[in-house]
C-alpha positions as CSV (number, residue, x, y, z in Angstrom):
1,M,200.5,47.6,76.7
2,R,202.8,47.5,73.5
3,T,206.1,45.8,73.0
4,G,208.8,46.6,70.6
5,N,208.0,48.8,67.6
6,S,204.7,47.4,66.8
7,K,202.1,50.1,65.7
8,N,198.8,48.3,66.2
9,T,199.7,45.8,63.5
10,R,197.1,43.2,62.8
11,P,197.9,39.7,61.4
12,I,197.5,39.6,57.6
13,K,194.2,38.0,56.6
14,T,194.5,35.1,54.2
15,I,191.6,35.1,51.6
16,E,190.9,32.2,49.2
17,P,190.2,34.2,45.9
18,A,187.3,33.5,43.6
19,T,188.7,31.1,40.9
20,T,187.3,29.5,37.7
21,L,188.8,26.7,35.7
22,F,188.1,26.3,32.0
23,D,188.9,23.2,30.0
24,K,189.7,24.4,26.5
25,G,190.8,21.1,24.8
26,K,194.6,21.2,24.5
27,F,194.6,24.0,27.3
28,L,193.4,24.9,30.7
29,R,192.6,28.5,31.5
30,I,192.4,29.7,35.1
31,L,190.9,33.0,36.1
32,T,191.6,34.2,39.7
33,E,190.3,37.5,41.2
34,L,193.0,39.4,43.1
35,P,191.7,42.9,43.6
36,G,193.9,45.4,45.2
37,I,197.2,43.4,44.5
38,A,200.0,44.7,42.3
39,E,201.2,42.2,39.6
40,E,204.7,42.1,41.0
41,K,203.2,40.7,44.3
42,I,201.8,37.5,42.7
43,K,203.8,34.2,42.9
44,I,202.7,31.2,40.9
45,D,204.1,27.8,41.7
46,L,203.7,25.1,39.1
47,E,207.2,23.7,38.8
48,N,207.1,21.4,41.9
49,H,203.5,20.3,41.4
50,P,202.6,19.3,37.8
51,T,199.0,18.5,38.6
52,S,198.4,21.6,40.7
53,V,199.0,25.3,40.7
54,I,199.5,27.5,43.8
55,I,198.9,31.2,43.6
56,V,200.0,33.4,46.5
57,A,199.6,37.2,46.3
58,S,200.0,39.6,49.2
59,D,200.5,43.1,50.3
60,T,200.7,44.7,53.8
61,V,197.0,44.3,54.5
62,K,195.9,41.0,53.0
63,Q,197.1,37.7,51.4
64,Y,195.3,35.7,48.7
65,K,196.2,31.9,48.5
66,K,194.7,29.4,46.2
67,V,195.7,25.8,45.5
68,I,194.0,24.5,42.2
69,T,194.1,20.8,41.5
70,L,194.3,20.1,37.8
71,P,192.7,17.2,36.0
72,C,196.1,16.4,34.2
73,K,199.8,17.4,34.0
74,V,200.4,20.7,32.4
75,R,203.3,23.2,31.5
76,F,203.0,27.1,31.7
77,S,201.9,28.7,28.5
78,K,201.0,32.3,29.2
79,K,200.0,34.8,32.1
80,R,198.0,38.0,32.0
81,F,197.0,40.3,34.7
82,S,194.6,43.1,34.1
83,D,192.0,44.9,36.4
84,G,192.7,42.6,39.4
85,V,192.2,39.3,37.5
86,L,195.0,37.0,36.9
87,E,194.5,34.8,33.7
88,L,196.7,31.7,33.3
89,T,196.8,29.6,30.3
90,L,198.4,26.1,30.8
91,E,199.1,23.6,28.0
92,K,198.1,20.0,28.8
93,T,201.3,17.8,28.3
94,N,199.3,14.8,27.0
95,P,195.8,15.9,26.0
96,D,195.1,12.7,24.0
97,T,194.9,10.5,27.1
98,L,192.0,12.5,28.7
C-alpha cells in the first residue's frame, strides 16, 4: 500500500567518500572522490569551522558527506573538480607555528 505521490522512492544513501589529505608546507591539499556528481551539487563548508572542512554532494540517488579535521587553521585558496575528483587547496593561516 502506497500513500501520497511516492513512486517507490528509497531514502538517499549517504556515502563517506574516499579522501586524501596532503601537507604541502604552506598549503594543505585535499582530494575527494565524488563519482557521478555534478560540480554544482557540491557544497563546501569552511567558513564556520576554521580547523575542519565539510564536503556534501548529492543527487537524487546518493549523497556524499565527509568531515575532514585539519591540523591547523586554514583559508580557502583554490578548488578544482575534474573526472569525479574534487581537489581543494587550502592555505595555512600561520604555517610557521606548525
